[in-house]
C-alpha positions as CSV (number, residue, x, y, z in Angstrom):
1,X,-5.3,60.2,-52.4
2,X,-2.3,60.2,-50.8
3,X,-4.4,60.5,-47.2
4,X,-5.9,57.3,-48.3
5,X,-3.4,55.5,-48.5
6,X,-1.4,56.4,-45.3
7,X,-4.7,55.8,-44.1
8,X,-4.5,52.2,-45.2
9,X,-1.0,52.2,-43.7
10,X,-1.9,53.3,-40.1
11,X,-5.1,50.3,-40.5
12,X,-2.6,48.1,-41.2
13,X,0.0,49.1,-38.4
14,X,-2.3,48.8,-35.9
15,X,-3.9,46.1,-37.1
16,X,-0.7,44.1,-37.7
17,X,0.2,45.0,-33.6
18,X,-3.2,43.9,-31.6
19,X,-2.7,40.9,-33.9
20,X,0.8,40.0,-32.9
21,X,-0.6,41.1,-29.5
22,X,-3.2,38.4,-29.2
23,X,-0.9,35.9,-30.3
24,X,1.2,36.7,-27.4
25,X,-2.0,36.9,-24.9
26,X,-2.9,33.4,-26.4
27,X,0.3,32.0,-26.0
28,X,0.5,32.9,-21.9
29,X,-3.2,31.8,-21.5
30,X,-2.6,28.7,-23.4
31,X,0.1,27.8,-24.4
32,X,1.2,25.1,-27.1
33,X,1.4,21.7,-25.3
34,X,4.4,19.8,-25.0
35,X,3.5,16.1,-26.2
36,X,4.8,13.2,-23.6
37,X,7.7,11.5,-25.9
38,X,10.2,10.6,-22.8
39,X,9.8,9.1,-19.9
40,X,11.6,7.9,-16.8
41,X,12.5,4.4,-18.7
42,X,14.6,6.8,-20.5
43,X,16.5,6.5,-17.5
44,X,15.8,2.9,-16.4
45,X,13.1,3.9,-13.8
46,X,10.5,1.5,-13.1
47,X,7.4,4.1,-12.9
48,X,3.3,4.2,-12.8
49,X,0.9,6.0,-15.1
50,X,-1.3,8.1,-13.1
51,X,-4.4,10.2,-12.7
52,X,-5.7,12.4,-10.4
53,X,-7.8,16.1,-10.1
54,X,-7.0,19.4,-9.5
55,X,-8.1,20.7,-6.4
56,X,-10.9,22.8,-8.8
57,X,-11.5,19.9,-10.7
58,X,-10.0,19.2,-13.1
59,X,-8.2,15.7,-14.5
60,X,-4.0,16.0,-14.7
61,X,-1.6,13.2,-15.2
62,X,1.7,11.9,-14.4
63,X,3.8,9.4,-12.8
64,X,4.8,8.2,-9.8
65,X,8.2,6.3,-9.3
66,X,8.2,4.5,-6.3
67,X,11.3,4.6,-4.3
68,X,13.3,3.1,-0.9
69,X,11.2,5.3,1.7
70,X,7.2,6.9,1.0
71,X,8.9,10.4,1.7
72,X,7.6,11.7,-1.8
73,X,9.6,14.7,-4.1
74,X,7.0,16.2,-6.3
75,X,8.6,17.3,-9.3
76,X,7.2,20.4,-11.1
77,X,7.9,22.1,-14.5
78,X,7.9,25.2,-15.9
79,X,5.7,26.9,-18.3
80,X,5.6,25.8,-21.1
81,X,7.6,22.4,-20.5
82,X,5.8,19.2,-19.3
83,X,6.2,16.8,-17.2
84,X,9.5,15.0,-18.6
85,X,10.9,18.9,-19.8
86,X,10.4,20.5,-22.9
87,X,11.7,20.1,-26.6
88,X,12.3,23.1,-28.6
89,X,11.4,21.3,-32.0
90,X,7.8,20.4,-30.3
91,X,6.8,23.9,-29.9
92,X,4.8,24.0,-32.6
93,X,4.4,27.7,-35.2
94,X,5.4,30.4,-32.6
95,X,9.1,29.4,-32.0
96,X,10.5,31.2,-29.0
97,X,12.9,29.2,-26.7
98,X,15.8,27.1,-28.5
99,X,16.8,25.1,-25.7
100,X,15.8,21.5,-24.6
101,X,15.4,20.6,-21.2
102,X,15.2,17.3,-19.7
103,X,13.6,16.8,-16.8
104,X,14.0,14.1,-16.3
105,X,17.9,14.1,-14.6
106,X,16.4,16.0,-11.5
107,X,14.3,13.1,-11.2
108,X,16.8,10.5,-11.5
109,X,18.8,12.6,-8.5
110,X,15.9,12.5,-6.4
111,X,15.1,9.3,-7.0
112,X,18.7,8.3,-6.0
113,X,18.8,9.6,-3.0
114,X,15.8,7.4,-2.0
115,X,12.9,9.1,-2.4
116,X,9.4,8.5,-4.6
117,X,9.1,10.8,-6.8
118,X,5.8,12.8,-8.7
119,X,5.6,14.1,-11.4
120,X,2.8,15.0,-13.1
121,X,1.4,18.4,-16.4
122,X,-0.2,21.5,-14.9
123,X,-3.5,22.1,-16.8
124,X,-2.8,23.6,-19.7
125,X,-0.4,21.3,-20.3
126,X,1.1,18.0,-21.8
127,X,-1.9,15.0,-21.5
128,X,-3.6,17.6,-18.3
129,X,-7.1,18.7,-18.8
130,X,-7.5,22.2,-20.2
131,X,-7.8,25.6,-18.6
132,X,-6.6,29.2,-17.9
133,X,-2.8,29.5,-17.5
134,X,-2.1,31.7,-14.6
135,X,1.6,31.2,-14.2
136,X,0.9,29.9,-10.7
137,X,-2.2,31.8,-10.0
138,X,-4.1,28.8,-10.4
139,X,-1.7,26.2,-11.4
140,X,-1.7,26.2,-7.4
141,X,-4.9,24.1,-7.3
142,X,-3.0,21.5,-8.9
143,X,-0.5,21.0,-6.3
144,X,-3.1,20.6,-3.7
145,X,-4.9,18.0,-6.0
146,X,-1.1,16.7,-6.4
147,X,-0.5,16.7,-2.5
148,X,-4.2,15.1,-1.6
149,X,-3.3,12.2,-4.4
150,X,-0.3,11.4,-2.5
151,X,-2.4,11.8,1.1
152,X,-5.0,9.3,-0.6
153,X,-2.0,6.9,-1.0
154,X,-0.4,7.0,2.0
155,X,-2.3,8.7,4.8
156,X,0.3,11.1,6.1
157,X,2.8,11.5,3.7
158,X,6.1,13.5,4.7
159,X,6.5,15.6,1.2
160,X,8.8,17.8,-0.5
161,X,9.4,20.0,-4.0
162,X,11.2,20.5,-6.7
163,X,9.8,23.2,-8.1
164,X,10.9,25.2,-11.6
165,X,9.6,28.4,-12.6
166,X,5.6,28.4,-13.3
167,X,5.8,25.1,-10.6
168,X,7.7,26.9,-8.0
169,X,5.5,30.1,-8.0
170,X,2.5,27.2,-7.9
171,X,4.4,25.6,-4.9
172,X,4.3,28.6,-2.9
173,X,1.6,30.3,-3.9
174,X,0.0,27.2,-2.3
175,X,1.9,27.3,0.2
176,X,0.5,30.0,1.1
177,X,-3.7,29.9,0.0
178,X,-3.9,26.5,1.0
179,X,-1.5,26.1,3.7
180,X,-4.2,23.6,5.8
181,X,-3.8,21.3,3.2
182,X,-0.1,21.1,2.6
183,X,0.9,20.4,6.2
184,X,2.4,18.0,5.0
185,X,5.2,19.6,2.6
186,X,8.0,19.8,5.0
187,X,10.5,21.4,2.3
188,X,10.6,23.6,-1.6
189,X,13.4,23.5,-4.0
190,X,12.6,27.0,-5.8
191,X,14.1,27.0,-9.2
192,X,14.2,30.3,-11.0
193,X,10.4,31.1,-9.8
194,X,9.9,35.2,-11.2
195,X,7.1,37.9,-11.8
196,X,4.9,37.1,-15.2
197,X,5.8,41.1,-16.0
198,X,9.4,40.8,-15.3
199,X,9.8,37.1,-17.3
200,X,7.9,39.2,-20.7
201,X,9.6,42.4,-20.1
202,X,13.1,40.8,-19.5
203,X,11.8,38.0,-22.2
204,X,11.4,41.2,-25.2
205,X,13.8,42.7,-24.2
206,X,16.6,40.2,-25.1
207,X,14.4,38.4,-28.0
208,X,13.2,40.9,-30.1
209,X,14.1,44.7,-29.3
210,X,13.6,46.9,-27.0
211,X,10.9,48.6,-28.9
212,X,8.8,45.3,-28.4
213,X,8.4,46.5,-25.1
214,X,5.3,48.7,-26.4
215,X,3.4,45.4,-26.6
216,X,3.5,44.6,-22.8
217,X,0.9,46.6,-21.6
218,X,-1.5,45.7,-24.7
219,X,-0.7,42.0,-24.0
220,X,-1.5,42.3,-20.7
221,X,-5.0,43.6,-21.1
222,X,-5.9,41.4,-23.9
223,X,-4.9,38.8,-21.1
224,X,-7.5,40.6,-18.6
225,X,-10.1,41.0,-21.7
226,X,-9.9,37.2,-22.4
227,X,-10.9,35.9,-18.6
228,X,-6.7,35.6,-17.4
229,X,-4.7,37.9,-14.8
230,X,-2.8,40.7,-14.9
231,X,0.8,40.7,-16.3
232,X,1.4,42.1,-12.7
233,X,-0.6,39.7,-10.6
234,X,0.8,36.9,-12.1
235,X,3.9,36.2,-9.0
236,X,4.4,35.0,-6.2
237,X,5.6,37.6,-4.5
238,X,2.9,38.2,-1.8
239,X,2.6,34.9,-0.9
240,X,5.7,33.7,-0.1
241,X,5.3,35.5,3.4
242,X,2.9,33.1,4.0
243,X,6.1,31.0,3.4
244,X,7.0,29.1,6.6
245,X,8.7,25.5,5.7
246,X,12.8,25.7,4.6
247,X,12.7,27.1,1.3
248,X,16.1,26.7,-1.5
249,X,15.9,29.1,-4.3
250,X,18.3,28.9,-6.9
251,X,18.6,31.1,-9.4
252,X,21.3,31.4,-12.3
253,X,22.8,35.0,-12.0
254,X,23.1,35.6,-15.9
255,X,19.7,34.7,-16.4
256,X,18.8,37.5,-19.2
257,X,14.9,36.5,-19.2
258,X,14.7,38.2,-15.7
259,X,15.3,41.0,-12.9
260,X,18.0,39.6,-10.6
261,X,15.8,41.6,-8.0
262,X,12.5,39.8,-8.6
263,X,14.3,36.5,-6.5
264,X,16.1,39.0,-3.9
265,X,12.5,40.1,-2.9
266,X,10.7,36.8,-3.5
267,X,14.1,35.6,-0.8
268,X,13.5,38.5,1.5
269,X,9.7,38.5,2.2
270,X,9.9,34.4,2.5
271,X,9.0,34.3,6.6
272,X,11.0,30.4,7.3
273,X,13.9,30.0,7.2
274,X,15.6,29.8,3.5
275,X,18.9,29.7,1.5
276,X,19.8,31.1,-2.3
277,X,22.4,29.3,-4.4
278,X,23.5,32.2,-7.5
279,X,24.7,29.5,-10.1
280,X,27.6,31.6,-11.5
281,X,28.4,30.3,-14.3
282,X,27.4,32.4,-17.6
283,X,23.9,30.5,-19.1
284,X,20.5,30.9,-20.1
285,X,17.5,30.5,-18.4
286,X,16.7,26.9,-19.7
287,X,20.8,26.2,-19.5
288,X,20.2,26.8,-15.3
289,X,17.8,24.0,-15.6
290,X,19.8,21.1,-17.3
291,X,22.2,22.5,-14.5
292,X,19.8,21.3,-12.1
293,X,19.9,18.2,-13.4
294,X,23.7,17.9,-13.7
295,X,24.8,19.1,-10.8
296,X,22.2,17.9,-8.4
297,X,24.6,17.8,-4.9
298,X,23.1,20.5,-3.5
299,X,19.4,20.2,-3.6
300,X,19.6,17.4,-2.4
301,X,21.7,18.0,0.4
302,X,18.8,20.4,1.0
303,X,16.0,17.6,0.7
304,X,18.2,14.8,2.8
305,X,18.4,17.9,5.8
306,X,14.3,18.9,5.9
307,X,12.9,15.4,4.7
């Protein structure tokens, strides 16, 4: 009798373990969409609702804010945000993050520097079309679509990017895989790009317990079995060597959801001119996104120098 009870308990534990891994793989591949509940008008900025296609034909929705010139900065968001940021209360049943992030503060600063601004929701985020999340490996096609949209609007635009996390990954990968199509891009501010394996490993260790690291290999396999990429693949590292335009990397030194060797690797591999702003103040990953919006002077100076 005891052996049946023990066998049942083992089966239950295994089932729960696999279910948890399945839920985490779903979160990575098909994150809960943040509803779009804010707009540039909250900061007194006039804007247009725009829609365009990714390079592989998905409908993407966004905003265009016309500035003093046709020089345009594209602001791209992290996973699992939308174009205006992240609200913890809107993240669904799997409540993993506690900090609200307002990317519109950064947008206001960029617009105030005289630039036009384009924001859009990546695939599977906000109001854009559905697709498998690749933490940059699929989303780079959305970046290409945004550049195509600006070309259709302005002919030969001058473009810069201010890109956060997955948005930074996507932009760096696009500059490698679609170099000719992004020839009008002059510079990139890359705020906390990250390799998926590094993020998942660091996040699990920080938010749960070191024992939760046992989940990571199974989550990795489930992502691949379900048609996604391996966690190791989802990284901009090998693409940075093809990036020849100026890049301004930004990273919070105390971010618990990364390893500093990750950002240092991107910086070291980047072929063009590059800078690294290591934010020394103690803060978490999401806090750093807000910090950039509250202290935009360095990124604005970089944009003015190169765009």
